[in-house]
C-alpha positions in Angstrom: 47.6 -49.9 -6.2 44.3 -48.7 -6.6 42.2 -45.9 -9.0 39.0 -44.6 -8.2 36.3 -43.3 -10.4 33.3 -41.1 -10.6 30.5 -42.2 -13.3 29.6 -38.8 -13.3 26.6 -38.2 -16.4 24.4 -37.0 -13.4 24.8 -39.9 -11.2 26.4 -40.0 -7.3 28.0 -43.4 -8.6 31.8 -44.0 -7.5 34.0 -47.1 -7.7 37.7 -48.2 -7.1 39.3 -50.7 -9.4 42.2 -52.9 -8.1 44.8 -53.1 -9.9 46.4 -56.5 -8.6 43.5 -58.8 -7.9 41.8 -57.0 -11.4 38.6 -56.3 -9.6 36.1 -53.8 -9.4 34.5 -52.1 -6.1 31.6 -50.2 -5.6 31.9 -47.2 -3.1 29.7 -45.4 -1.1 27.6 -42.8 -2.8 28.9 -39.2 -3.4 27.4 -36.5 -1.7 25.6 -34.8 -4.7 26.1 -36.1 -8.3 29.1 -35.5 -10.6 29.4 -34.4 -13.7 32.4 -33.8 -16.4 35.2 -34.1 -13.3 37.0 -37.2 -11.8 38.9 -37.6 -8.7 42.6 -37.9 -7.6 44.3 -39.8 -4.5 46.5 -37.4 -2.7 49.0 -39.9 -1.1 50.5 -36.9 1.5 47.1 -37.2 3.4 45.6 -40.8 2.1 42.8 -38.9 0.9 40.8 -39.2 -2.5 39.3 -35.5 -3.6 36.5 -35.3 -5.8 35.0 -32.6 -7.8 31.0 -32.1 -8.0 31.7 -30.5 -11.6 29.0 -29.4 -13.9 29.5 -25.4 -13.1 29.8 -25.7 -9.4 32.5 -24.7 -6.9 31.8 -28.1 -4.5 34.9 -31.0 -3.8 34.7 -33.2 -1.5 37.5 -35.5 0.5 36.9 -39.2 0.8 38.7 -41.7 3.6 39.4 -44.8 2.2 39.6 -46.5 5.2 35.8 -46.2 6.4 34.6 -45.3 2.9 33.2 -42.2 3.4 32.9 -38.7 2.5 34.2 -36.3 5.5 32.3 -33.0 5.9 28.3 -32.8 7.0 25.9 -33.9 5.2 24.3 -31.5 2.5 20.6 -29.9 3.9 17.3 -32.1 3.1 16.5 -29.6 0.4 17.7 -26.1 -1.2 17.2 -23.3 1.2 16.5 -19.4 0.0 15.7 -16.2 1.5 14.9 -16.3 5.0 16.8 -19.6 5.5 18.3 -19.8 8.8 20.8 -22.2 11.3 20.2 -22.1 15.5 22.0 -24.2 17.2 20.1 -25.5 20.7 21.5 -28.6 22.8 23.2 -30.5 19.9 21.3 -30.0 17.2 21.1 -27.1 14.2 17.4 -26.2 13.9 16.5 -25.2 10.2 13.7 -23.3 8.5 14.4 -23.9 4.7 13.6 -20.3 3.6 12.6 -19.6 0.0 8.7 -19.1 0.6 7.9 -22.7 2.5 6.9 -23.5 5.9 9.6 -26.6 5.8 11.9 -26.6 9.2 14.3 -29.5 9.6 16.8 -30.2 12.3 20.4 -31.6 12.0 22.1 -33.9 14.5 25.5 -32.9 14.9 26.7 -35.9 16.8 25.4 -38.7 14.1 25.6 -36.1 11.0 22.4 -36.7 9.8 19.3 -34.6 9.3 16.1 -36.1 11.3 12.9 -36.5 9.5 11.1 -32.9 9.0 10.0 -31.0 11.9 6.5 -29.2 12.4 6.1 -26.8 9.2 6.6 -23.2 10.5 3.1 -21.2 11.4 3.9 -19.1 8.3 6.1 -18.8 5.1 9.6 -17.5 5.7 11.3 -15.5 2.7 12.9 -12.8 4.1 16.6 -12.5 5.3 16.3 -12.4 9.6 17.8 -14.6 12.0 16.5 -16.6 14.7 18.2 -17.3 18.6 17.8 -19.2 21.7 16.9 -17.9 24.9 15.9 -20.0 27.9 15.6 -23.9 25.7 13.1 -22.0 23.4 13.9 -20.9 19.5 12.6 -17.2 18.8 12.0 -16.4 15.2 10.8 -13.3 13.4 8.7 -13.8 10.0 10.1 -10.7 8.5 9.1 -9.7 4.9 7.3 -6.5 6.0 5.1 -7.7 8.8 4.9 -8.1 12.4 4.9 -11.6 13.1 7.1 -13.2 16.0 6.9 -16.5 17.0 8.7 -19.0 19.5 9.3 -22.8 19.3 10.1 -25.5 21.5 12.4 -28.4 20.8 11.2 -30.6 23.8 7.1 -30.5 22.8 7.8 -29.5 19.3 5.2 -26.8 18.8 5.2 -23.2 17.5 3.6 -20.9 18.8 2.6 -17.4 17.6 3.7 -14.5 20.1 2.0 -11.2 20.2 2.7 -8.7 17.0 6.2 -6.6 17.1 5.8 -3.0 17.5 7.0 -2.1 14.3 7.1 -4.1 10.6 9.9 -6.4 10.3 12.7 -6.7 7.1 15.4 -7.8 6.1 18.5 -7.9 8.0 16.5 -8.2 11.2 18.4 -9.7 14.1 17.5 -11.4 17.6 19.9 -12.2 20.0 20.2 -13.3 23.4 23.4 -12.2 25.6 23.3 -15.4 28.0 21.3 -14.2 30.9 18.6 -12.3 31.8 15.1 -11.9 30.8 15.4 -10.0 27.4 15.8 -10.7 23.8 17.1 -7.9 21.7 16.7 -7.1 18.1 17.5 -5.0 15.0 14.3 -4.2 12.6 16.3 -4.6 9.4 15.9 -2.2 6.2 18.8 -0.1 6.8 16.9 1.2 9.9 18.4 2.5 13.1 15.7 0.6 15.0 16.7 -1.4 18.3 14.0 -3.3 20.3 13.9 -6.0 23.4 11.6 -8.3 24.3 11.0 -9.7 27.4 
């Protein structure tokens, strides 16, 4: 009895047409702009599937009852080298990377990105991975530097820590075993260097 239509042409507009009442309704926007695609209703699960199109692999599932697309909200900006996601206490913390200092927080319960947090102390542009230990987030800068930082999610303050003993490259990873006084790290860049931080 209903037809679902995306406007496309680089817009996020999404509509439904009711055949019986001969009326149109404007629905919630698609998560991203669509182009050269369409939507199809699947009666077996009562969802509408929408392709983003325009040379992308993206497609979404739409709930007719709640007028909402399922899944997490998209990132606030495009990530790049140096991007990361670190979980702590119901949030995902996200340095954007891409040679920027942008830093964001995603609220899992509300499926929403909070306003941008204080910038990272320096640009992040290398593939390194942060960690949480003792309620604090730790990050390498990478990029052949020795820069090492921590972020306090309560005070929202960044602190520059003592430099690492060697330069850090792409592939460096920080990890915490869940207890004890040490964070462990790899150096990256096809090296076998293994370190710990107290």
